[in-house]
N, C-alpha and C positions, 0 to 999 in steps of 0.2 A: 522616766518619772517627770511629770510636769512640775515646774516651780510653782509655789503657792501663790495664788492670785489674791490681790487686794480687792475685795468685792463689796466693801461698805462705803465707797465714795459717794457723797451726796449727788454727784452728777449722774449716778447710775439709777436714780429713782425719781419717779414723779410724785408730786404732792397729792395726797388722797383727795382733798377737797376740790382742787383744780381738775383732777381726773374725773371726779363726779360731775362737775359742771360740763366737761366735754361730753360725758355720757348723756346728760340732759339735753345738750345741743343736738346730739344725734337723734334723740326722741323728737325734738322740735322740728328737725329737718324732714321728718316723715310727713309733716303738714304740707310739704311742697311737692310730694310725689304725685304727679299729674294723673296717672292712671288709677289712683286710689279714689274711691267715691268721695264726693265733696264733704259730707258730714263726718266721714271717717277721718278725714284730714283735720277737721275741726276738733275732733276728740283728742288729737295729739297736742293741740294747743292747750286743752284743758288738762291733759296729763302732765305736760311740761309745767304748767302753773301750779298744779297740786304738788308735784315733786319739789318745786322751789320752796313752797310753803314749808314742807316738812324739813327740807335741808336747812332753812333758816331757824326753824323752831328747835332743831336738835343740834346740828353740826356747828352752825355759826354761833348759836347761843353758847355752846360749850367752849368755843374759842374765846368769846368775849368774857366768859367766866374765868378762863385761864388768864387772860390778859389783865382783868381787874384784880386778880389775886397775885399778880406779879410773877406768874410762872414763865420762865424764860426758855424752857426746853425747846430745842429745834427738832423738826421732824426729819425723817430719813433723807428728804431732798435738801436739807440744810436751811429751810425757812424757819424764821422765828414766828411766834404767834402773831405779832403785829404785821409782819411781812405777809403771812397767810391772809389775814383780814383785809389788808390793802389789795392783794391780788384777787381775792374773792370778790371784793366790791367792784373792781374794774371789770372782771369777767362777767359777773352777774348783771351789772348795769347794761353791758353790751348785749347779753342774752335777752334781757327784758325788752330792749329796743328792737331786737330782731323778732322777738315773739309778736310784738304789736304790729310790726311791719307785715308779717305773715298773716296776722289776724285781720288786718285791714283789707288785704288782698282777698281773703276768704269771704269777708262780709260783702265786698263788691261782687264776687262771683255768686254768692247766694242771692244777691239782689237780681242778678241776671236770670236766675231760675225761678223767681217768684217768692223768695223768702226775704221779706223786706224789713230791715231794722230802721226805725224812724225816730226822729226827735219829736217832741210834743207839737211844735209849731208846724211840722210837716204832715200832720194827720188831717184827714178830711173833717168837715164839720160833724159828720156822723160819727167818725172815730173819736173826736174830742168829746162829744156828748156821752159816748159809751164810757170813755175813760173817766169822765167827771162822775158818773154814777158809781163806777167801780171804786174810785177814790173815797167817795162819801160813805159807801156801804161797807167796804172791807179795809181800806188803808187808814183813813183818818182815825177810827176808834182805837187803833193800836199804837199810834205815834205819841211820843213824849218829847216836845221841844224843850231843850235845856239851855237856859241863859247862863253865861259865865261872867261873874262879877265878884266883888269883894265878899258878898254874903253867900254866893253859890260857886264854890270852887270847881275846878275842872274835874269831871266825874271819871270813875274807872270805866274803861272801855275794854270789853272782853276780847280775847284773842280771835282774830279773823273776822271780827264784825265790820260791816260796811257802815260808814257814817257820812254825814254832810256837815262841813264846817261853814258857818254862816256869819258874814260880817254885816253888822247892823249899825244903824244910827237912829236914835229916838227923836221925838218931836222937839226935844231941847237941844238937839245937835250933838248929843253925847254918843261916842263910838263904843261899841261893845262887840262881843263875840257870842255865838250860840252854836249848839250842836243838835243834830237830829240823827238818831240811829235808824238805819234802814232795817225794818223788821225781818229777821231770818225765818220767821214762821210763815211768811208769804212767799209766793213764787217770785224769783228775781226777774225772770223774763215773762212778760205777759202778752198773750196774743190778743189783738184787737179785732173782734169779729165784725167787720164792716162791709166787705164786698168779696169778690171772688179771689182777690189777692190775699196772701197770708202776710199780715203786718204785725210786727212785734215792737214793744217798747220795754225799756228797763224800768224797774220799780223806782229806782232813785230819781229817774227823770220825771216820773209822775209826782213824786214827793217834792222835788225841786220846784216844779211848776206851781205848787200850792203852798210854798213856804210863807207867802204873805199872810195866809190865814193863820199859820202857826205862830207867827211873831207879830200879832196885831198891834198896831200903834207904832211900829218901827218900819223904817225903810231898809230894804235889803240892798247892800252895796255890791256884794259878791257872794258866791256860793261855790264850794269846792268839795267834791267827794273824796274821801280818804279811807284808808284801811290800815289796821295795825297788826303786825305779826309779833307774837311774844315767845319768850323762852318757854318751851313746853316739855323739857326733859324731866324725867322723874328723878328725885333725889331721895333714895331709900337707903338708910343706914341699917344694914341687915345684922351687923355684929352685936348690936345691943338692943334687940327688940324681942318681945314675947309673942306678938301676933303679927305675922307678915301681912295678912289680909287687911287688918286695921291700919297698918303703917302705909300700905299702898293707897288705901282710901284717903288717908290724910294727905299724902303727897299729891294725889289727884286734885284735891281741893286747892293746894298751893299752885299747881300748874296753871290754873285759870288766871292767876295773878302774876305770872312771870314777867320779867323785865322786857320792854320792847326791843326788838332786834331789827325790825324793818318797818318803815313807814311808806306806804304807797299813797300817792295822791294824783289826782288828775292834773295834767300839766297846766300850770298857771303862771301868770306874770305877777300875781298878787303876793308880794313878799311879806305882807303883814300876816296873812293867813298861814303862810308857810312857816314864818318865824314863830307864830303863836303855837302851832302844832309841835314844832321842834322843841320849844322850851317846855311845854307842858307834858310832853311825852318823853323828854330827856333823850333825844336822839341827835346824832351828829349828821352832817351833810352826807357822809358816806353811807348812812343807813336810810337815806331818803331816795325813793324811786318815783320819779314823775313819769306818768304814762299818758300817751295820747290815744285814749280809747277807754272802753269799759273796764273798770277795775275787777279783779278776781275772775279771770276767764274760766275758773272751774265751774261756773254756772252753765257752761255749754254742755256739760255732761247730761243734765236734765233736758236741755233743749233738744239734743239729738234723739232723745227717747220720747218726744211728743208724738201724738198720733199723726199718721200720714207722712212720716219722714222716710219711709222705706225706699223711695226712688233714689235717695242719695246715700244709702248705707249698703254694706255688704249683705248678701243673703245670710240668714241666721246660720251660725256654725253649730251643727248638731253632732255631738260626740257619738261615736258608733259603738256597736256591740264589740267587746274585746275579741281579738283574734283567737285567743286561747280559751275563751268561754263561749262557744258557739250557740249555747242555749241556756235556759234557766235551770241548769242542772244543780244537784246538791253540791254546794261549794266545798263542804268538808270532804266529800268524796273526791271531787276534782283536785283539790289541793293535796290530798293524801297520795294521789297517783303521780303527780309531778308538780314542780314549781310553776307558778303562773306569773308572767310579766305583764304589767299594765302600763300603757303609755297615754297619759292625759295631756291635753283635752281631746286628742284624736280618738281615743277610746274612752268610753264612759267611766265615770267615777262610781256608778251605781253598784258594782260588785263590792266595793269597800264598804259602802253603806249597808248592803245586803249581808255582808259577813257579820257585822256587829248586830244587825237586826236578827239574823238567824241564830246567832249565839245567845241573844237575850231570851229567846223563846225555846231554845233546844234543851230538853230535860237532861241531856247528856253533858251539857256544858256546866262545869263547876265554878269557873272563875274567868273574869275578863280583866285585863290590865291594859291601860292605854295612856299615852301622853297626848295632851291637847295644848297647842300653842296659839293658833288662830282658828276659830270656827265661825260658821255663818250665823246670822242673826236668829235663824229659826232652825237650828242644827238637828237633822234627823239622827245623827250619831249620838249627840247628847241625849236626845229622847230615848234612844235604844239603850244607852247605858243606864239611864234612870230606871227604865222598865226592867232591865236585867236585875238590878238591885231589888226592886219590888217583887221580882219573881224568886227571890231568895238566893241568888248567885253572889259569890264574892266578887265585888267590883271595886277595883282600885284605879283611880284616875289622877294623874299628875296634871294639874292645871297651872300653866305658867302665868302667874299674875302680872309679871313685868313685861309681857309682850307689848312693845311700844304701840300706843294708840288703840290697843285692844284691851287695856287693863280693866275698864269698866265693864265691858262685855264679859270678860273672863271671870270677874267677881260675881256677876249674876249667875253664870253657869256653875261656878263652884258652889254657890249656895243652893242652887236647884239640885245639884247632884248629891250634896250632903243631906238635903231634906228627903231625898229618895232612898237614902241608906247606903250610898257609895262611900267608900273610904277615899277622901280627897286629900292629896298631899300637894305641897307647893314647891317641891324640889329641894335643892341643896343650898345652904347659905352661901351667898356671894356668886352664885352661878345661875344663869338662865338655862332652862331645859328646852332645847330646840330640837331634840331628836324626835323622829316620827316613827312610832312603833305601836302595834297592837299585838297582845299575846292572849290567846284563848286556850284555856285548859279544859280538855274534854275527856270524859271517862268512856272508853270503848271496850269492846270484847277482849282485846289483847292488853288492856291496861290503860294508863293515862297517856294521852297524845296531845301535843302542843301544836297549835296553828298560829302562824305569824303573818302580819303584814308589816313590811318595812318600806319607807318611802323617802323621796327627796323633797316632798312638799307637804303642806298643812292638810289636816283633816277638815277641809272646808269645801263643801259641795258646790258653793258658788264660784270661788276662785279656781276650782278644778276645771271649770269650763273656759278659763282665760289663761291660766298658767300652764306651761309645759312642764310636766313632772313624770317621773317613773316610779313604779311601785312593784314590789316583789311579794307574792304570797307563797309561803312554804310551810311544810311540816317536817323539815329536816331536823333530826334530833339534836344535832350540834348547835344549830341556830336556836332551837327551843331552850336548850340548857343555858345558852348565853343570855337569852331573853329573860329567863327566870332570875338569873344572877343580876342582870341589869336592874330589874325592878326592885329586887331585894336591896341593892346598893342605894337606890333612891329612897326607899321607904324605911330603911332601918339603919343599922350601924355595921353592915357587912363590910368585910375587907374586900378590896377589888379582887375579882377572881382571875384565874388564868383563862383567857378567852379561847374559844375554839375557832370562831368565825368572825364575830363582831369586833370592831375596834372602837373605842370610846374616847371622846375628848371630855375633859382635859387629861385623861389618864392613858396616854400612849398614842393618840392619833398623830401628833406632831412627829414623834419618833418613827411611826409607820410610814409617813410620807417621805421622810428623809431616807428610810431604808429602801423604799421602792425606787426613789430617784437614784440612790447610790447603786442599786442593782443595775439600772440602765447605764450608768457610767461604766460599771465593770464590763457590761456587755459590749459597749462601744470600744473600750480599750482592748477587748479580746477579738475585735473585728466582727462582732455579731450584730452590729447596727442598732444601737440604742435608739428607742423611739417612744415618745410620750404624747398622748393626746389628752388634754384635760379641759373639761367644760364646767364653768361655774359662773356665779353672779359677779363675784369680786375677787381680786387678787391684790392684796396689799401687805401681807405679812413679810417683813423684811428678811428674816432668816430663810423662809421658803424661797423667796425670790433669789437670794444669794445661792441657794442650793441649785435652783434652775440655771443660774448663770454658770455655776461650776459644771453642770451637766452639759450645757451648750458648748462651753470651752473645751470639753472632752469629746465633742463630736456627736452628742445625742441630739437627734432631731426632735424639736418640741413644737407642737402645734396647740396653741391655746385659744379657746373660745370663751371669752370673758365679756359678758353682757355689759357690765357697768364699770366700776372702778378698777383701774389697773395701774399699779405703781411700778411695774416692770417696764424697762425701756428696750426696744428692739434696735438692732443695727449697730450695737456697740462693738467695734472691731475687737475680735479675740475674746469677747465676753458673751454677746447675745446674737452672734451671726446666725446661729441655727435655730432661733426662736421666731415664730410668727404669732401675732395676736390679732384676732378678729372679733368683732362684736356683732351679734345678730339682733336687729331691732325690727319688729314686724307686728302683725296683727295680734299674735299671742305674746305674752310676756315669757321670755326664756328663763326658766327657773330651775331646771334639772341640773344636778351636779353629777358628772360622769368622769371617771378617771381610768384611762386605758394605758397599759404598759406592755411593750412588745415582748419583753422577757426572753429575748433570743428565739422567738418563734413559739414559745409556750405562753401565749398572751395571758395577762391578768387584767380583770376588769372589776371596778368597784363603783358603787353608787353611794351617795352620802347626803346627809342633811346639812353638811358644813361647807362653807366657802373657805378659801385660804386667806383668812383674816385673823389678826390677833384675837379678836373677841370670840371667834369660833373655836380656835385652837386652845385658847387659854381660859376663857371666861364663860364658856357654855358647855352644857352637856349635849354632845353630838354623837351620832353613830355613822360609821363608815363600814360598809359590808360588801362582801364579794358576790359577784354573779358567776356561778359556776357551771350552769347548764350550757353546753356547746351551742345549742340553738339560740339561747338568749344572748350569748356573747356575740354571735354572728349578727343577730338582729340589731343590737345596740351599736355594734361597729358600723353597720350599714347606716344607722341614724347619724353617727358622727361623720361618716363620709359625706352624707348629704349636706351637713352644716359646712364642711370644709369646701364644698363645691358651690355653695349658695352664692348667687350674684344678684340677688334682689334685695334682701334685707341685710346683707353682710357689709361691714365697714372694716377696712384693714388699717391697723396702726402703722404710721409711717415713722421713719427714724427720728423725725423732729417732734413726735408726739401727736401730730394731727391724725385724724382718721379720714380715710378716703373711701367712698362707696365703691364696692367691687362691681365692675361691669364686664360683661362678656356677651357680645352680640351674637356670637355663633350658637350659643346654647344658653337659654334662659332657665336657670334652676332656682326655684324657691323651695327651700327645705320645708317650710311650714305648709305651703300649698300641696307639695308632694306627699307629705306625711298624712295630710287629711285625705287626699285622694286614695292613698294606699289603704287607709282605715276603711274608707267607703267600699273599696273593692273587696277587702277581706270580710267585711260584714255581709256582703251579698253573695260571695262565692262559697261553695261547700268546702273547697280546699284550694289554697293557692300555694304553689311551691315557694320555698324561701327565696330561691334565686329570682323568681318573678317579682316578689314583694320588694326586693331591694334594687331593682333596675332603675336607673335614672329616668326621670320623666320630664318632659318639656312642659313646665307648669305655668299656668296663668298667675299673674301677680295678685 
């Protein structure tokens, strides 16, 4: 019997926020992979910048709120709130400097292939004349110069807006400040059509060149672009409200006026402008980020999608016909014969859309029930649900109003569905509903039959082309019974059922995870070789990490594939010697949650909507479901094996917390490229043996 281990020492855990910054650094470093197309590398700069914005709007803002309210609680790694803010500031400043270093290198490389970014004074006479006309016709009419003085106070500047701070002196020699907002309704990067070279200028540079016109009668001493990031987390008190939708709408209005948490400005020696902005925006030095380049690199998302950019991009990634649906057969008939596994984006998301579409028009379908967390802007699934209600079917839709940064979109969909006659519910008080499930009730010759789709990702036909996710279609009676009980729990006052197959958070998922890990510990102690492979987005839940440490200390081999945040430390002697952590960062965003347990040779495999984070296990409605078909278990195990052998997009956590890119010159294995090639082969072949589908492939990057 092993003596009890002390597993809650602060030195056994990484801080969540600093771990996230390490993840974002891995994303940023994808911009330096030389054999990736030029503009694909530029996209990673934009992704990094977008990630940082959201990180500050939510996570850093939350820490500042805790600090301002005198909350002294330390995190699992032992850091106080102030220590976390200091460490974040140091790490984030370094990351921003690195980002702009990489961006400058890419701009230089773009210049070498004929994509030229120019300052106004570098344009030809023809180019300047074109810009002059563009400014007069399109830009000038929407500009509003704002003077700041005793009678005109500093205006409110909305979150993420780009502005120019202007230092002025009038004819009487009096100094003052002014502001000009760069209009977000206009394109940020403008192509100047002058000759056979492609030349681009930034909108703020055009405005800066014409500021004399905007502040007529004044001399401009200096001008500095800047941008503000504000606290954008929702604050919804659900315990004492009558209408959640109205409360979320009210909170969304407050979000636009959140406190500043980051000030970005173009690097300047002008201390007067810097001090003016710091004082009026109430930010400290640690919240100021001076950059030597164009502010807000998220503008490069649109740039890479301009016409004629294809030579510097990947060939379009086309999702293939699913392996298990070789034709446009009757989906209900196909699902009734056997469970169907879908792997996106390698396989098309169309069957999921088709399932809801077919159900909407099928006279045998009596009811459709579905959860919606994030959907696309013009969602075919929402349209099908609305049509189903109009066709007289019972349609129940749980729309999660608190899906971060999708709240407004989801309010629009909720109202549209209600108008069509759907029964729209907003979930349980105090919990976000993050589970992904469709239940279709159909009247057939032998009675009522239930058809399900369960997934690891959102019902979003756009992100399904970018995110890796798995989905299971089944008509298994036990799954169907659980699904009915699940929706009754959400829509009514039903007591939690005794589940057949599904496991639900927060009512039992944590305990199920513990039980599965404990089982592997027992197997290891009995000499049956405990082994766990778990793939997820984030691992930060302290009790789960402690349970993994306990398993490792008892000889269980644990292979973790964690894309983002990971609070677990590897390489702790006697504690985590048997744990490896790798992160896959590549062209697709790794989003699937897969959990495999050796179980002494009688392997168990589960898929889930939940990561191993406190919010998923304690504060969200999640589903965790078994994959029981032998063929599917073998297929998913083969996918996991590919991830574990990847040496293109994989980064391994070192014992010091740093991540090192995996390299193996003998055999280049890219899990993402291989999976796409396998999907292409499966879509073109009549039948490919399972063994052939899972053979390792020497894949291009």
